C-alpha positions as CSV (number, residue, x, y, z in Angstrom):
1,M,4.3,64.3,317.8
2,I,4.3,61.1,319.9
3,P,5.7,58.1,318.0
4,L,4.1,54.7,317.8
5,R,5.6,51.8,319.8
6,T,5.1,48.3,318.5
7,P,4.6,45.3,320.8
8,S,6.3,42.1,319.6
9,A,3.0,40.8,318.3
10,G,3.1,43.4,315.7
11,H,0.3,45.8,316.7
12,E,1.0,49.6,316.9
13,I,0.4,51.3,320.2
14,P,0.4,55.0,320.8
15,R,1.6,56.3,324.1
16,T,0.0,59.5,325.2
17,S,1.7,60.3,328.5
18,R,4.2,59.0,331.1
19,F,3.0,55.7,332.5
20,C,-0.3,56.1,330.7
21,R,-2.6,53.1,331.3
22,N,-5.9,54.1,329.7
23,A,-4.7,53.7,326.1
24,V,-6.0,51.7,323.2
25,V,-4.9,48.1,324.0
26,A,-7.2,45.7,325.8
27,T,-4.9,43.4,327.8
28,S,-6.1,39.9,328.1
29,L,-7.3,38.7,331.5
30,V,-6.0,35.4,332.8
31,L,-6.6,33.4,336.0
32,V,-3.5,32.2,337.9
33,G,-2.7,30.2,341.0
34,V,-5.4,28.2,342.7
35,T,-8.4,28.5,340.5
36,L,-7.8,28.2,336.8
37,S,-10.1,28.2,333.8
38,S,-9.8,27.4,330.1
39,C,-10.2,30.2,327.6
40,G,-10.7,32.8,330.3
41,S,-14.2,31.5,331.3
42,P,-15.5,32.4,334.7
43,V,-14.5,30.3,337.7
44,A,-16.8,29.5,340.6
45,I,-15.2,30.5,343.8
46,S,-15.7,28.2,346.8
47,S,-17.2,29.6,349.9
48,G,-14.5,30.8,352.3
49,V,-11.9,31.4,349.5
50,I,-10.4,34.9,349.5
51,R,-10.9,36.8,346.2
52,A,-7.6,38.4,345.3
53,V,-6.3,40.5,342.4
54,G,-2.8,41.3,341.3
55,A,-2.6,44.3,339.0
56,E,0.3,42.6,337.2
57,N,0.8,38.9,336.9
58,Q,4.0,38.8,338.9
59,Y,2.2,40.2,341.9
60,A,-0.7,37.7,341.3
61,N,1.8,34.9,341.2
62,V,3.2,35.8,344.7
63,L,-0.4,36.1,345.9
64,A,-1.0,32.6,344.7
65,Q,2.2,31.3,346.3
66,I,1.3,32.7,349.7
67,G,-2.5,32.1,349.6
68,G,-2.5,28.6,348.2
69,R,-5.8,26.8,348.3
70,Y,-7.5,29.5,350.3
71,V,-7.2,32.2,347.7
72,S,-8.6,32.7,344.2
73,V,-6.2,34.9,342.3
74,R,-6.7,36.9,339.1
75,A,-4.1,38.9,337.3
76,I,-5.2,42.0,335.3
77,V,-2.1,42.8,333.2
78,S,-0.6,39.5,332.0
79,N,-0.2,39.3,328.2
80,P,3.6,39.2,327.4
81,N,2.8,40.3,323.8
82,T,1.5,43.7,324.8
83,D,2.9,46.9,326.3
84,P,2.0,47.0,330.0
85,H,2.3,50.8,329.9
86,T,-1.0,50.8,328.0
87,F,-4.3,49.4,329.2
88,E,-8.0,49.7,328.5
89,V,-10.3,49.2,331.4
90,S,-13.2,46.8,330.7
91,T,-16.4,46.1,332.5
92,R,-15.1,42.7,333.5
93,V,-11.9,44.2,335.0
94,A,-14.0,46.7,336.9
95,Q,-16.2,43.9,338.3
96,L,-13.1,42.0,339.5
97,I,-11.9,45.0,341.4
98,S,-15.3,45.7,342.9
99,T,-15.5,42.1,344.3
100,A,-11.9,41.7,345.4
101,Q,-11.1,41.3,349.1
102,L,-7.3,41.8,348.5
103,V,-5.5,43.8,345.8
104,V,-1.8,44.0,345.1
105,Q,-0.7,46.8,342.8
106,N,2.5,48.5,341.9
107,G,1.9,52.2,342.2
108,V,4.2,55.0,341.1
109,G,1.7,55.7,338.3
110,Y,2.4,52.4,336.6
111,D,-1.1,51.0,337.2
112,A,-3.0,54.2,338.0
113,F,-6.2,52.6,336.5
114,M,-6.4,50.5,339.6
115,N,-6.8,53.5,341.8
116,Q,-9.6,54.8,339.5
117,L,-11.4,51.5,339.6
118,E,-11.1,51.2,343.4
119,S,-12.5,54.7,343.8
120,A,-15.4,53.9,341.5
121,S,-16.4,50.9,343.8
122,P,-15.2,51.8,347.3
123,S,-15.3,49.0,349.9
124,S,-14.3,49.1,353.5
125,S,-13.7,45.3,353.4
126,R,-11.1,45.5,350.6
127,D,-7.4,45.6,351.5
128,V,-5.0,47.2,349.0
129,I,-1.3,46.6,349.1
130,E,0.5,49.2,347.1
131,V,4.2,48.3,346.5
132,Q,5.1,52.0,346.2
133,T,3.9,52.5,349.8
134,L,5.7,49.4,351.1
135,E,8.9,50.7,349.6
136,G,8.4,54.2,350.9
137,L,8.7,55.7,347.4
138,S,7.5,59.1,346.2
139,N,5.2,59.7,343.3
140,N,8.2,61.2,341.5
141,T,10.1,57.9,341.4
142,E,11.5,57.7,337.9
143,N,11.7,53.9,337.5
144,P,8.4,52.2,338.2
145,H,9.6,48.6,337.6
146,L,9.8,47.8,341.3
147,W,9.5,44.0,341.1
148,Y,13.0,43.9,339.6
149,K,14.5,45.0,342.9
150,P,15.4,41.8,344.8
151,S,14.3,43.1,348.1
152,T,10.8,44.1,346.9
153,M,9.0,40.8,346.5
154,P,9.9,39.3,349.9
155,R,8.5,42.5,351.4
156,V,5.3,42.1,349.3
157,A,5.0,38.5,350.3
158,R,5.1,39.4,354.0
159,A,2.5,42.0,353.5
160,I,0.3,39.6,351.7
161,A,0.6,37.0,354.5
162,V,-0.4,39.7,357.1
163,D,-3.5,40.7,355.1
164,L,-4.6,37.1,354.3
165,T,-4.3,36.3,358.0
166,K,-6.5,39.3,358.8
167,L,-9.1,38.1,356.3
168,Q,-8.9,34.5,357.5
169,P,-7.3,34.2,361.0
170,G,-8.1,30.5,361.2
171,H,-5.6,29.8,358.4
172,A,-2.8,31.9,359.9
173,R,-0.5,28.9,360.3
174,Y,-1.1,27.8,356.7
175,F,-0.2,31.3,355.4
176,A,2.9,31.4,357.6
177,T,4.0,28.1,356.2
178,R,3.5,29.2,352.7
179,L,5.4,32.5,353.4
180,S,8.3,30.5,354.9
181,A,8.5,28.3,351.8
182,F,8.4,31.4,349.6
183,S,11.2,33.0,351.6
184,K,13.4,29.9,351.3
185,S,12.8,29.8,347.6
186,V,13.8,33.4,347.2
187,N,17.1,32.6,349.0
188,S,18.2,30.9,345.7
189,L,17.7,34.3,344.0
190,T,19.7,36.0,346.7
191,V,22.6,33.6,346.3
192,A,22.5,34.0,342.5
193,V,22.7,37.8,342.8
194,A,25.6,37.6,345.2
195,T,27.5,35.0,343.0
196,F,27.0,37.0,339.9
197,K,28.1,40.3,341.5
198,K,31.3,38.7,342.8
199,K,32.3,37.7,339.3
200,Y,31.0,40.5,337.1
201,E,30.7,43.6,339.3
202,G,31.6,46.8,337.3
203,V,30.9,45.3,333.9
204,R,29.3,47.9,331.6
205,V,26.0,47.2,329.9
206,A,23.5,49.2,327.7
207,T,19.7,49.1,327.7
208,T,16.7,50.5,325.8
209,E,14.5,51.0,328.9
210,P,14.9,51.0,332.7
211,V,12.9,47.8,332.9
212,A,15.6,45.7,334.7
213,D,17.6,48.6,336.1
214,Y,17.0,47.7,339.7
215,L,18.3,44.1,339.1
216,L,21.3,45.4,337.2
217,Q,22.2,47.6,340.1
218,A,21.9,44.7,342.5
219,L,24.1,42.6,340.3
220,G,26.8,45.2,340.3
221,L,26.5,46.0,336.6
222,V,27.0,49.5,335.3
223,N,24.3,50.7,333.0
224,V,26.0,53.4,330.9
225,T,22.9,54.3,328.8
226,P,21.7,57.8,329.9
227,F,18.5,57.6,331.9
228,R,17.1,60.3,329.6
229,F,17.3,57.9,326.7
230,Q,15.7,55.1,328.7
231,A,12.9,57.3,329.8
232,D,12.2,58.6,326.3
233,V,11.9,55.1,325.0
234,M,9.8,54.0,327.9
235,N,7.4,56.9,327.3
236,G,7.2,56.6,323.6
237,I,9.2,59.7,322.9
238,D,11.8,59.9,320.1
239,P,15.2,60.1,321.9
240,S,17.5,63.0,320.8
241,P,19.9,62.4,317.9
242,E,22.7,62.9,320.4
243,D,21.5,60.2,322.7
244,I,20.9,57.8,319.8
245,A,24.4,58.5,318.5
246,F,25.8,57.8,322.0
247,Q,24.0,54.5,322.2
248,Q,25.2,53.5,318.7
249,G,28.8,54.3,319.8
250,L,28.5,52.1,322.8
251,L,27.7,49.2,320.5
252,T,29.8,49.8,317.4
253,H,32.9,50.4,319.6
254,R,32.0,47.5,321.9
255,K,32.1,49.7,325.0
256,V,29.5,47.5,326.6
257,R,29.4,43.7,327.0
258,V,25.7,43.2,326.9
259,F,22.7,45.0,325.4
260,L,19.4,44.6,327.2
261,Y,16.0,45.4,325.5
262,N,12.4,45.2,326.5
263,E,11.1,42.2,324.6
264,Q,7.5,43.2,324.9
265,V,7.8,46.5,323.0
266,S,9.8,47.8,320.1
267,S,10.2,50.9,318.1
268,P,12.3,51.8,315.0
269,V,15.1,53.1,317.3
270,T,15.2,49.9,319.5
271,V,15.0,47.6,316.5
272,S,17.9,49.4,314.8
273,L,20.0,49.2,318.0
274,Q,19.3,45.5,318.3
275,S,20.5,45.0,314.7
276,L,23.6,47.1,315.5
277,A,24.4,45.1,318.6
278,K,24.1,41.9,316.6
279,S,26.4,43.1,313.8
280,S,28.8,44.5,316.4
281,G,29.1,41.2,318.3
282,V,27.5,42.5,321.5
283,P,25.3,39.8,323.0
284,I,21.6,40.7,323.5
285,V,19.4,39.8,326.5
286,A,15.7,40.2,326.5
287,V,13.9,41.5,329.6
288,Y,10.2,41.6,330.4
289,E,7.8,43.9,332.2
290,T,5.3,41.2,332.9
291,M,6.2,37.6,334.0
292,P,6.5,35.3,330.9
293,T,4.0,32.5,331.1
294,P,3.5,29.6,331.2
295,G,6.4,27.9,332.9
296,Y,7.6,30.6,335.3
297,D,6.9,31.8,338.8
298,Y,8.5,35.1,340.0
299,Q,11.6,33.4,341.4
300,S,12.3,31.3,338.3
301,W,11.7,34.3,336.1
302,M,14.3,36.4,337.9
303,L,16.8,33.5,337.9
304,A,16.2,33.0,334.2
305,E,17.2,36.7,333.6
306,I,20.3,36.3,335.7
307,A,21.2,33.1,333.8
308,A,20.8,34.9,330.5
309,L,23.1,37.7,331.6
310,T,25.6,35.0,332.8
311,R,25.6,33.3,329.4
312,A,26.0,36.6,327.6
313,L,29.1,37.5,329.7
314,S,30.7,34.1,329.8
315,T,30.0,32.8,326.3
316,S,28.8,35.9,324.4
317,R,25.5,34.1,323.7
318,S,22.4,36.1,323.2
319,T,19.0,35.3,324.7
320,V,16.3,36.9,322.6
321,R,13.5,35.2,324.5
322,I,13.7,33.5,327.9
């Protein structure tokens, strides 16, 4: 029997398979970047503006940063109060995909609904950037949260600039300038990662899911939670009693210095572990699958996660919401 996972908003969500996207939750659709609307109402797109879609709002954000005023960007999965591993396709989402000229999606099964929608409305004029392909990853890649790898988004941004230039060659210099500004901004993230690693490399941490594992690796932290446990929680499966006991021991005996959890989704197991971390004096840091909004872009989001980890290690202060 597959257990229910509960998003932080309090609704129960069943997971039916690994990286399942066609479940029972309708994720809200928002507009980001250049053209915005109130209450999700349609926005008129000016002639000559590229219609672009990011499957997840972090990719939509980078699309907007590179495309600027020449791109109208829409994000499909964006609600921080729902589980991104579940998604119900709507007619409106299908229409967005059918009219998009450029799509950026994650791949590795994380947003398989995008492939289904693209197949349902094939278009020779639509460019699709799949991050899995950019990264040269197989379909068997265990951790789909590719945006947490510091090297991923710069590669995505370069691919976006290339495709936007193909679509509008007359604005090539504009897109190149925007890409340069993005790259310079990402340098602050590179510096933050290096600074953190120099001070805290080798520190042991525990997690509920592999959401931020790529970032933890880049920071030099050692995630001692068995991946089997992380994968079970990610897929809505009850972890084994042995794995739960192991996690509990890490916290009660303070064998780790930080406990990270997916703030967007909870289960009885993860809630009990959060309570145990708190009572054991292990600081807690929330991580997110989709970019928290408003107030963040991709770079500031990653910097906020690093800052939260720094506070946890330097002052034992928890960050339950960034």
